[in-house]
ROROTOR-891613 format. One record per residue: residue in three letters; x, y, z of N, C-alpha, C in turn; residue number from 1. Coordinates in nm, 2 decimals. Layout:
+------+--------+--------+--------+--------+--------+--------+--------+--------+--------+-----+
| type |   n.c1 |   n.c2 |   n.c3 |  ca.c1 |  ca.c2 |  ca.c3 |   c.c1 |   c.c2 |   c.c3 | seq |
+------+--------+--------+--------+--------+--------+--------+--------+--------+--------+-----+
|  ala |      X |      Y |      Z |      X |      Y |      Z |      X |      Y |      Z | NUM |
...
+------+--------+--------+--------+--------+--------+--------+--------+--------+--------+-----+
//
This chain:
+------+--------+--------+--------+--------+--------+--------+--------+--------+--------+-----+
| type |   n.c1 |   n.c2 |   n.c3 |  ca.c1 |  ca.c2 |  ca.c3 |   c.c1 |   c.c2 |   c.c3 | seq |
+------+--------+--------+--------+--------+--------+--------+--------+--------+--------+-----+
|  met |   8.70 |  10.17 |  12.00 |   8.66 |  10.30 |  11.89 |   8.64 |  10.36 |  11.88 |   1 |
|  pro |   8.67 |  10.50 |  11.91 |   8.70 |  10.64 |  11.97 |   8.53 |  10.66 |  11.89 |   2 |
|  ser |   8.44 |  10.68 |  11.99 |   8.31 |  10.83 |  11.98 |   8.33 |  10.85 |  11.88 |   3 |
|  asn |   8.43 |  11.02 |  11.88 |   8.48 |  11.10 |  11.81 |   8.51 |  11.09 |  11.59 |   4 |
|  leu |   8.47 |  10.98 |  11.58 |   8.44 |  10.98 |  11.40 |   8.34 |  10.99 |  11.37 |   5 |
|  val |   8.33 |  11.17 |  11.26 |   8.23 |  11.17 |  11.25 |   8.25 |  11.13 |  11.07 |   6 |
|  gln |   8.18 |  11.09 |  11.01 |   8.12 |  11.14 |  10.90 |   8.16 |  11.27 |  10.82 |   7 |
|  lys |   8.25 |  11.33 |  10.72 |   8.27 |  11.47 |  10.67 |   8.10 |  11.50 |  10.56 |   8 |
|  pro |   8.03 |  11.61 |  10.60 |   7.97 |  11.61 |  10.53 |   7.99 |  11.63 |  10.38 |   9 |
|  phe |   8.03 |  11.63 |  10.27 |   8.08 |  11.66 |  10.15 |   8.07 |  11.77 |  10.09 |  10 |
|  gly |   8.22 |  11.84 |  10.06 |   8.24 |  11.98 |  10.04 |   8.27 |  12.02 |  10.22 |  11 |
|  ser |   8.26 |  11.99 |  10.26 |   8.32 |  12.07 |  10.42 |   8.48 |  12.09 |  10.41 |  12 |
|  thr |   8.48 |  12.21 |  10.44 |   8.67 |  12.31 |  10.49 |   8.67 |  12.28 |  10.63 |  13 |
|  leu |   8.74 |  12.29 |  10.65 |   8.80 |  12.26 |  10.76 |   8.76 |  12.40 |  10.86 |  14 |
|  glu |   8.73 |  12.56 |  10.84 |   8.67 |  12.65 |  10.84 |   8.54 |  12.67 |  10.85 |  15 |
|  glu |   8.51 |  12.56 |  10.82 |   8.40 |  12.51 |  10.81 |   8.28 |  12.48 |  10.94 |  16 |
|  ile |   8.37 |  12.41 |  10.96 |   8.34 |  12.25 |  11.06 |   8.37 |  12.29 |  11.14 |  17 |
|  leu |   8.50 |  12.43 |  11.19 |   8.54 |  12.48 |  11.34 |   8.44 |  12.58 |  11.31 |  18 |
|  phe |   8.36 |  12.67 |  11.20 |   8.22 |  12.71 |  11.28 |   8.15 |  12.64 |  11.24 |  19 |
|  lys |   8.07 |  12.54 |  11.21 |   7.97 |  12.51 |  11.22 |   7.97 |  12.43 |  11.39 |  20 |
|  glu |   8.09 |  12.37 |  11.49 |   8.15 |  12.35 |  11.63 |   8.13 |  12.44 |  11.73 |  21 |
|  gly |   8.08 |  12.55 |  11.67 |   8.13 |  12.68 |  11.74 |   8.22 |  12.71 |  11.73 |  22 |
|  leu |   8.31 |  12.74 |  11.73 |   8.47 |  12.70 |  11.71 |   8.57 |  12.86 |  11.74 |  23 |
|  ile |   8.49 |  12.96 |  11.63 |   8.52 |  13.04 |  11.60 |   8.39 |  13.07 |  11.50 |  24 |
|  thr |   8.42 |  13.19 |  11.48 |   8.26 |  13.38 |  11.45 |   8.31 |  13.29 |  11.28 |  25 |
|  ser |   8.18 |  13.37 |  11.24 |   8.21 |  13.38 |  11.07 |   8.25 |  13.48 |  11.02 |  26 |
|  asp |   8.28 |  13.60 |  11.10 |   8.39 |  13.73 |  11.13 |   8.53 |  13.65 |  11.10 |  27 |
|  gln |   8.61 |  13.56 |  11.18 |   8.73 |  13.45 |  11.26 |   8.70 |  13.39 |  11.08 |  28 |
|  val |   8.64 |  13.34 |  11.06 |   8.56 |  13.23 |  10.88 |   8.66 |  13.34 |  10.76 |  29 |
|  ser |   8.56 |  13.45 |  10.76 |   8.61 |  13.51 |  10.62 |   8.76 |  13.56 |  10.71 |  30 |
|  ala |   8.71 |  13.62 |  10.77 |   8.94 |  13.64 |  10.82 |   9.03 |  13.59 |  10.75 |  31 |
|  val |   9.00 |  13.47 |  10.81 |   9.09 |  13.36 |  10.83 |   9.13 |  13.32 |  10.61 |  32 |
|  lys |   9.00 |  13.31 |  10.59 |   9.00 |  13.32 |  10.44 |   9.08 |  13.42 |  10.35 |  33 |
|  leu |   9.04 |  13.50 |  10.37 |   9.06 |  13.71 |  10.27 |   9.25 |  13.64 |  10.33 |  34 |
|  glu |   9.31 |  13.63 |  10.42 |   9.42 |  13.64 |  10.45 |   9.52 |  13.51 |  10.43 |  35 |
|  ser |   9.44 |  13.39 |  10.39 |   9.47 |  13.31 |  10.27 |   9.48 |  13.25 |  10.13 |  36 |
|  ile |   9.38 |  13.36 |  10.10 |   9.41 |  13.45 |  10.00 |   9.53 |  13.48 |   9.93 |  37 |
|  asn |   9.52 |  13.56 |  10.00 |   9.64 |  13.69 |  10.01 |   9.83 |  13.62 |  10.03 |  38 |
|  ser |   9.81 |  13.58 |  10.16 |   9.90 |  13.54 |  10.18 |   9.96 |  13.32 |  10.11 |  39 |
|  gly |   9.87 |  13.31 |  10.10 |   9.90 |  13.17 |   9.96 |   9.89 |  13.12 |  10.07 |  40 |
|  asp |   9.88 |  13.16 |  10.22 |   9.91 |  12.99 |  10.34 |   9.81 |  12.92 |  10.36 |  41 |
|  pro |   9.78 |  12.74 |  10.41 |   9.68 |  12.75 |  10.42 |   9.61 |  12.78 |  10.56 |  42 |
|  val |   9.44 |  12.77 |  10.56 |   9.35 |  12.82 |  10.68 |   9.44 |  12.73 |  10.77 |  43 |
|  glu |   9.47 |  12.60 |  10.78 |   9.49 |  12.53 |  10.91 |   9.63 |  12.61 |  10.99 |  44 |
|  lys |   9.78 |  12.66 |  10.92 |   9.80 |  12.71 |  10.96 |   9.83 |  12.84 |  11.00 |  45 |
|  ile |   9.73 |  12.93 |  10.93 |   9.69 |  13.09 |  10.96 |   9.65 |  13.09 |  11.08 |  46 |
|  leu |   9.50 |  13.00 |  11.14 |   9.44 |  12.91 |  11.25 |   9.52 |  12.88 |  11.37 |  47 |
|  ile |   9.65 |  12.79 |  11.36 |   9.73 |  12.77 |  11.42 |   9.86 |  12.88 |  11.50 |  48 |
|  gln |   9.85 |  12.96 |  11.34 |   9.95 |  13.08 |  11.39 |   9.85 |  13.23 |  11.44 |  49 |
|  arg |   9.74 |  13.22 |  11.46 |   9.70 |  13.33 |  11.54 |   9.60 |  13.27 |  11.69 |  50 |
|  ser |   9.63 |  13.14 |  11.66 |   9.56 |  13.06 |  11.82 |   9.46 |  13.16 |  11.83 |  51 |
|  leu |   9.34 |  13.03 |  11.66 |   9.24 |  13.10 |  11.75 |   9.10 |  12.93 |  11.79 |  52 |
|  val |   9.19 |  12.88 |  11.77 |   9.18 |  12.72 |  11.77 |   9.20 |  12.65 |  11.86 |  53 |
|  pro |   9.23 |  12.56 |  11.95 |   9.32 |  12.51 |  11.97 |   9.36 |  12.34 |  11.83 |  54 |
|  asn |   9.48 |  12.29 |  11.86 |   9.52 |  12.23 |  11.76 |   9.47 |  12.12 |  11.78 |  55 |
|  asp |   9.46 |  12.03 |  11.94 |   9.36 |  11.91 |  11.89 |   9.21 |  11.92 |  11.76 |  56 |
|  lys |   9.12 |  12.10 |  11.84 |   8.97 |  11.98 |  11.75 |   9.02 |  12.06 |  11.64 |  57 |
|  ile |   9.08 |  12.19 |  11.59 |   9.21 |  12.20 |  11.43 |   9.21 |  12.06 |  11.33 |  58 |
|  ala |   9.33 |  11.95 |  11.44 |   9.34 |  11.79 |  11.41 |   9.15 |  11.74 |  11.43 |  59 |
|  gln |   9.14 |  11.75 |  11.46 |   8.92 |  11.61 |  11.49 |   8.89 |  11.68 |  11.35 |  60 |
|  ala |   8.86 |  11.80 |  11.35 |   8.78 |  11.82 |  11.18 |   8.85 |  11.80 |  11.15 |  61 |
|  lys |   8.96 |  11.86 |  11.08 |   9.07 |  11.79 |  10.98 |   9.02 |  11.62 |  10.97 |  62 |
|  ala |   9.06 |  11.52 |  11.07 |   8.99 |  11.39 |  11.07 |   8.88 |  11.41 |  11.00 |  63 |
|  gln |   8.79 |  11.45 |  10.97 |   8.64 |  11.48 |  11.00 |   8.66 |  11.46 |  10.79 |  64 |
|  ile |   8.73 |  11.56 |  10.82 |   8.74 |  11.59 |  10.66 |   8.86 |  11.48 |  10.57 |  65 |
|  leu |   8.93 |  11.44 |  10.68 |   9.03 |  11.30 |  10.56 |   8.90 |  11.18 |  10.59 |  66 |
|  asn |   8.80 |  11.20 |  10.68 |   8.77 |  11.07 |  10.69 |   8.77 |  10.88 |  10.74 |  67 |
|  val |   8.92 |  10.99 |  10.84 |   8.93 |  10.85 |  10.89 |   8.93 |  10.92 |  11.07 |  68 |
|  pro |   9.00 |  10.82 |  11.23 |   8.93 |  10.86 |  11.29 |   9.01 |  10.97 |  11.42 |  69 |
|  tyr |   9.01 |  11.08 |  11.49 |   9.11 |  11.10 |  11.56 |   9.14 |  11.05 |  11.72 |  70 |
|  ile |   9.25 |  11.04 |  11.74 |   9.36 |  10.98 |  11.89 |   9.37 |  11.10 |  12.01 |  71 |
|  tyr |   9.37 |  11.06 |  12.05 |   9.46 |  11.17 |  12.15 |   9.53 |  11.05 |  12.27 |  72 |
|  leu |   9.66 |  11.07 |  12.17 |   9.72 |  10.98 |  12.28 |   9.76 |  10.97 |  12.48 |  73 |
|  ala |   9.78 |  11.09 |  12.43 |   9.84 |  11.12 |  12.59 |   9.75 |  11.07 |  12.72 |  74 |
|  gly |   9.89 |  11.02 |  12.77 |   9.81 |  10.88 |  12.93 |   9.78 |  10.75 |  12.89 |  75 |
|  arg |   9.76 |  10.74 |  12.71 |   9.73 |  10.65 |  12.74 |   9.81 |  10.61 |  12.73 |  76 |
|  ala |   9.81 |  10.40 |  12.78 |   9.85 |  10.31 |  12.80 |   9.89 |  10.17 |  12.69 |  77 |
|  ile |  10.00 |  10.15 |  12.64 |  10.00 |  10.06 |  12.54 |  10.11 |   9.97 |  12.54 |  78 |
|  ala |  10.05 |   9.88 |  12.47 |  10.08 |   9.77 |  12.50 |  10.29 |   9.75 |  12.51 |  79 |
|  ala |  10.34 |   9.70 |  12.48 |  10.52 |   9.69 |  12.47 |  10.50 |   9.63 |  12.28 |  80 |
|  asp |  10.45 |   9.49 |  12.37 |  10.45 |   9.41 |  12.21 |  10.38 |   9.49 |  12.11 |  81 |
|  val |  10.30 |   9.57 |  12.14 |  10.23 |   9.65 |  12.03 |  10.33 |   9.72 |  11.94 |  82 |
|  leu |  10.32 |   9.76 |  12.01 |  10.46 |   9.96 |  12.04 |  10.62 |   9.88 |  11.98 |  83 |
|  asn |  10.66 |   9.72 |  11.97 |  10.75 |   9.64 |  11.91 |  10.76 |   9.66 |  11.80 |  84 |
|  leu |  10.56 |   9.59 |  11.74 |  10.57 |   9.57 |  11.66 |  10.62 |   9.64 |  11.51 |  85 |
|  val |  10.57 |   9.84 |  11.52 |  10.71 |   9.86 |  11.42 |  10.87 |   9.92 |  11.49 |  86 |
|  pro |  10.97 |   9.96 |  11.38 |  11.06 |  10.03 |  11.46 |  11.10 |  10.13 |  11.53 |  87 |
|  glu |  11.09 |  10.11 |  11.61 |  11.11 |  10.29 |  11.66 |  11.13 |  10.34 |  11.60 |  88 |
|  ile |  11.30 |  10.39 |  11.48 |  11.33 |  10.49 |  11.37 |  11.22 |  10.51 |  11.25 |  89 |
|  ala |  11.19 |  10.43 |  11.23 |  11.07 |  10.45 |  11.13 |  10.97 |  10.51 |  11.19 |  90 |
|  ala |  10.95 |  10.49 |  11.35 |  10.77 |  10.55 |  11.41 |  10.90 |  10.64 |  11.38 |  91 |
|  arg |  10.93 |  10.74 |  11.47 |  10.95 |  10.85 |  11.46 |  11.00 |  10.96 |  11.31 |  92 |
|  arg |  11.03 |  10.85 |  11.33 |  11.04 |  10.90 |  11.11 |  10.91 |  10.93 |  11.10 |  93 |
|  tyr |  10.82 |  10.86 |  11.07 |  10.70 |  10.94 |  10.95 |  10.63 |  10.95 |  11.09 |  94 |
|  gln |  10.64 |  10.92 |  11.22 |  10.57 |  11.01 |  11.24 |  10.47 |  10.95 |  11.28 |  95 |
|  ile |  10.46 |  10.81 |  11.36 |  10.34 |  10.66 |  11.35 |  10.34 |  10.65 |  11.47 |  96 |
|  ile |  10.31 |  10.59 |  11.57 |  10.29 |  10.48 |  11.64 |  10.15 |  10.35 |  11.67 |  97 |
|  pro |  10.25 |  10.24 |  11.66 |  10.10 |  10.14 |  11.70 |  10.04 |  10.14 |  11.81 |  98 |
|  phe |   9.90 |  10.16 |  11.85 |   9.85 |  10.16 |  12.02 |   9.80 |  10.02 |  12.00 |  99 |
|  glu |   9.70 |  10.02 |  11.92 |   9.61 |   9.87 |  11.96 |   9.61 |   9.78 |  11.85 | 100 |
|  lys |   9.61 |   9.69 |  11.90 |   9.66 |   9.56 |  11.75 |   9.43 |   9.49 |  11.83 | 101 |
|  lys |   9.42 |   9.48 |  11.70 |   9.28 |   9.38 |  11.74 |   9.28 |   9.29 |  11.60 | 102 |
|  lys |   9.23 |   9.21 |  11.66 |   9.30 |   9.05 |  11.58 |   9.39 |   9.10 |  11.51 | 103 |
|  glu |   9.31 |   9.11 |  11.35 |   9.44 |   9.08 |  11.24 |   9.47 |   9.26 |  11.18 | 104 |
|  glu |   9.44 |   9.30 |  11.31 |   9.42 |   9.49 |  11.26 |   9.52 |   9.53 |  11.33 | 105 |
|  leu |   9.58 |   9.61 |  11.28 |   9.66 |   9.76 |  11.39 |   9.62 |   9.84 |  11.37 | 106 |
|  trp |   9.59 |   9.96 |  11.53 |   9.62 |  10.09 |  11.51 |   9.69 |  10.14 |  11.55 | 107 |
|  val |   9.71 |  10.21 |  11.41 |   9.80 |  10.35 |  11.35 |   9.78 |  10.44 |  11.39 | 108 |
|  ala |   9.85 |  10.50 |  11.51 |   9.83 |  10.69 |  11.56 |   9.94 |  10.74 |  11.43 | 109 |
|  met |   9.89 |  10.76 |  11.33 |   9.95 |  10.87 |  11.23 |   9.99 |  11.07 |  11.20 | 110 |
|  ala |  10.05 |  11.14 |  11.20 |  10.02 |  11.25 |  11.17 |   9.97 |  11.29 |  11.01 | 111 |
|  asp |  10.09 |  11.21 |  10.91 |  10.00 |  11.18 |  10.76 |   9.86 |  11.08 |  10.78 | 112 |
|  pro |   9.77 |  11.03 |  10.83 |   9.69 |  10.96 |  10.77 |   9.67 |  10.83 |  10.64 | 113 |
|  leu |   9.66 |  10.97 |  10.51 |   9.67 |  10.89 |  10.44 |   9.78 |  10.89 |  10.38 | 114 |
|  asp |   9.87 |  10.79 |  10.38 |  10.03 |  10.84 |  10.34 |  10.08 |  10.64 |  10.35 | 115 |
|  ile |  10.01 |  10.65 |  10.21 |   9.96 |  10.54 |  10.17 |  10.13 |  10.40 |  10.19 | 116 |
|  gln |  10.17 |  10.51 |  10.15 |  10.34 |  10.38 |  10.13 |  10.43 |  10.38 |  10.26 | 117 |
|  ile |  10.36 |  10.47 |  10.41 |  10.40 |  10.40 |  10.56 |  10.31 |  10.28 |  10.55 | 118 |
|  thr |  10.21 |  10.28 |  10.49 |  10.08 |  10.21 |  10.56 |  10.12 |  10.08 |  10.51 | 119 |
|  gln |  10.16 |  10.09 |  10.40 |  10.18 |   9.96 |  10.33 |  10.38 |   9.92 |  10.41 | 120 |
|  phe |  10.46 |   9.95 |  10.40 |  10.49 |   9.90 |  10.52 |  10.47 |   9.82 |  10.62 | 121 |
|  val |  10.38 |   9.91 |  10.68 |  10.38 |   9.86 |  10.83 |  10.19 |   9.73 |  10.80 | 122 |
|  glu |  10.20 |   9.70 |  10.69 |  10.13 |   9.59 |  10.64 |  10.26 |   9.50 |  10.63 | 123 |
|  lys |  10.31 |   9.53 |  10.54 |  10.48 |   9.42 |  10.54 |  10.47 |   9.39 |  10.66 | 124 |
|  arg |  10.55 |   9.48 |  10.69 |  10.61 |   9.48 |  10.85 |  10.53 |   9.35 |  10.90 | 125 |
|  thr |  10.38 |   9.35 |  10.96 |  10.38 |   9.28 |  11.12 |  10.24 |   9.22 |  10.97 | 126 |
|  gly |  10.25 |   9.16 |  10.93 |  10.18 |   9.09 |  10.78 |   9.97 |   9.12 |  10.87 | 127 |
|  leu |   9.95 |   9.23 |  10.94 |   9.84 |   9.25 |  11.00 |   9.77 |   9.43 |  10.93 | 128 |
|  arg |   9.65 |   9.41 |  10.85 |   9.59 |   9.50 |  10.81 |   9.58 |   9.69 |  10.93 | 129 |
|  val |   9.59 |   9.78 |  10.85 |   9.67 |   9.93 |  10.94 |   9.56 |   9.94 |  10.97 | 130 |
|  lys |   9.46 |  10.01 |  10.98 |   9.30 |  10.11 |  11.08 |   9.43 |  10.23 |  11.04 | 131 |
|  pro |   9.48 |  10.31 |  10.97 |   9.52 |  10.43 |  11.02 |   9.37 |  10.54 |  11.13 | 132 |
|  phe |   9.43 |  10.68 |  11.18 |   9.37 |  10.77 |  11.31 |   9.47 |  10.81 |  11.23 | 133 |
|  leu |   9.36 |  10.92 |  11.26 |   9.49 |  11.10 |  11.29 |   9.53 |  11.14 |  11.48 | 134 |
|  ala |   9.63 |  11.22 |  11.44 |   9.69 |  11.20 |  11.56 |   9.78 |  11.33 |  11.58 | 135 |
|  leu |   9.81 |  11.46 |  11.63 |   9.86 |  11.59 |  11.69 |  10.02 |  11.50 |  11.62 | 136 |
|  ala |  10.09 |  11.56 |  11.57 |  10.23 |  11.46 |  11.57 |  10.31 |  11.52 |  11.65 | 137 |
|  glu |  10.30 |  11.63 |  11.79 |  10.32 |  11.65 |  11.89 |  10.30 |  11.52 |  12.00 | 138 |
|  asp |  10.15 |  11.43 |  11.95 |  10.17 |  11.36 |  12.06 |  10.20 |  11.24 |  12.03 | 139 |
|  ile |  10.31 |  11.19 |  11.88 |  10.35 |  11.08 |  11.88 |  10.51 |  11.08 |  11.93 | 140 |
+------+--------+--------+--------+--------+--------+--------+--------+--------+--------+-----+
//
């Protein structure tokens, strides 16, 4: 299991986590919050647009907030029998990829790991319990 799963402290926000990790300064936190209030755009979008923090670091912080593990898939070998558990068309449409099977559990990288409908679809199709992981959409 990936070692980068960290429990989210209650009340932590994306910008607070990135600040605590030393990825943005307090001035940047203030500027991003102000821009978010003025523009109505989410903090995540502003951080990405301004290239303040690498996308993978934003995703890792987001995984902490969502209390799900983050997985980096690039270069990871995935067995064909695991990949084939989900039809390719569904995997592309819903931005998911099964990457490991452990007993009666299927580990699935998802752009939206909180999407219950996708999780239920995969569980019904495979007969396995899904353990969702957050992954960058571009990595799926």
